[in-house]
Each structure stands twice: as C-alpha cells, then as structure tokens.
C-alpha positions as CSV (number, residue, x, y, z in Angstrom):
1,M,19.6,-8.7,-6.5
2,S,16.7,-7.0,-8.4
3,G,16.4,-9.0,-11.0
4,L,15.8,-12.2,-8.2
5,V,13.7,-10.3,-6.7
6,W,11.4,-9.6,-9.4
7,G,12.0,-13.5,-10.8
8,A,10.6,-14.5,-7.4
9,V,7.8,-11.6,-7.5
10,F,6.6,-13.2,-11.0
11,T,7.4,-17.4,-10.5
12,V,6.3,-17.7,-6.5
13,P,3.2,-17.0,-6.8
14,W,2.4,-19.4,-9.5
15,L,4.0,-21.9,-7.8
16,L,1.8,-21.7,-4.8
17,V,-1.0,-22.0,-6.8
18,W,0.2,-24.9,-8.4
19,L,1.6,-26.2,-4.9
20,Q,-2.2,-25.5,-3.9
21,N,-3.8,-27.9,-6.6
22,K,-1.4,-30.4,-6.4
23,V,-0.6,-31.2,-2.3
24,T,-3.7,-32.1,-0.1
25,G,-3.2,-29.5,2.8
26,A,-0.7,-26.9,1.4
27,K,-3.5,-24.2,1.4
28,R,-4.0,-24.5,5.0
29,I,-0.1,-24.6,5.5
30,M,-0.1,-21.8,3.5
31,D,-2.8,-19.8,5.6
32,T,-1.3,-20.7,8.6
33,A,2.2,-19.3,7.7
34,A,0.3,-16.4,6.5
35,Y,-1.4,-15.8,9.8
36,A,1.9,-16.4,11.7
37,A,3.9,-13.8,9.1
38,L,1.3,-11.1,9.9
39,V,1.0,-11.5,13.7
40,L,5.0,-11.3,13.4
41,F,5.0,-8.5,11.1
42,S,2.5,-6.4,13.0
43,G,3.9,-7.0,16.2
44,I,7.5,-6.0,15.4
45,A,6.0,-2.5,13.2
46,G,4.0,-2.2,16.7
47,V,7.1,-2.7,19.1
48,T,9.4,-0.6,16.8
49,V,6.7,2.6,16.6
50,S,6.3,2.5,19.9
51,E,9.9,2.5,21.1
52,I,10.4,5.1,19.0
53,L,7.9,7.4,20.3
54,V,8.5,6.6,23.7
55,N,12.5,7.0,23.4
56,G,11.5,10.5,21.4
57,T,14.0,9.7,18.8
58,V,11.9,10.1,15.5
59,F,14.8,10.1,13.3
60,M,15.4,8.2,9.9
61,T,18.0,6.1,11.2
62,S,15.7,4.9,14.3
63,V,12.9,4.8,11.9
64,H,14.4,2.7,9.5
65,K,15.8,0.4,12.1
66,V,12.9,-2.2,11.8
67,F,14.2,-3.0,8.1
68,L,17.4,-4.8,10.3
69,N,14.9,-7.1,11.5
70,P,15.3,-10.2,9.5
71,L,11.7,-11.9,11.1
72,F,10.4,-8.3,9.9
73,L,11.7,-9.0,6.3
74,A,11.0,-12.5,5.9
75,S,7.5,-12.1,7.3
76,G,6.5,-8.9,5.2
77,G,7.9,-11.3,1.9
78,W,6.0,-14.2,2.7
79,L,2.6,-11.7,2.9
80,G,3.7,-10.4,0.0
81,L,4.1,-13.5,-2.4
82,Y,0.8,-14.8,-0.3
83,A,-0.9,-12.1,-1.3
84,L,-0.2,-12.5,-4.8
85,Q,-1.1,-15.9,-4.8
86,R,-4.7,-15.0,-3.2
87,L,-4.8,-12.7,-6.2
88,I,-4.5,-15.1,-8.8
89,V,-6.6,-17.5,-7.0
90,E,-9.6,-15.6,-6.4
91,A,-9.3,-13.1,-9.4
92,I,-7.7,-14.8,-12.3
93,F,-9.2,-18.4,-11.7
94,P,-12.0,-18.0,-9.2
95,G,-14.2,-20.9,-8.2
96,R,-11.3,-23.3,-10.1
97,A,-8.8,-23.4,-7.3
98,K,-8.7,-26.8,-5.2
99,R,-10.0,-25.8,-1.7
100,D,-8.8,-27.8,1.5
C-alpha cells in the first residue's frame, strides 16, 4: 500500500502538469477542484473540531475520527497532489506552462 501511495505522489503531479499543457481548460478544472477540496477539507476539519470541543471529548479516538471521513481523505489527497503540481509548474518550469 505504501508503494502505491509513493508512486502516486511521484507520478500524478507530473501527469497533471502534462494534462494542463495538453488539454484546454484542464487548469481551470484542476483549480476549481482544488477550491472545492479546500472548502470540504476545511469545513469537515472545522466541524469535527467544534463537535469535539462542544462535547468535551478531547480523546485520541474522538480527535482522529475525522480520518474515517472519506470526503476529508479524498479532498486532502487532492490538495496534496494539486500542491505538488503547482510547485512543479511554478518552481521547476516557471513561465513555461500553458496558462488558461
């Protein structure tokens, strides 16, 4: 499983860079997906933290229940891959990637 995760971390951002340069509108779609993922990620984290504080259940099991939420995990995963893609575009190839 860890090999799959590391493989995705190394390959998916480069595939996203390629996609951005080959498909018109791909950057806009990726940016919109990143915005939606950030809203979901932040909202789920905020609601979970507020529930824990209101209920007074600050235990390890209650704090980590957020990791059982598939939307939290998927949005966090997308944000990580998207951030790596943006770093590649802006730091490694500045000015060379196609802009939509």
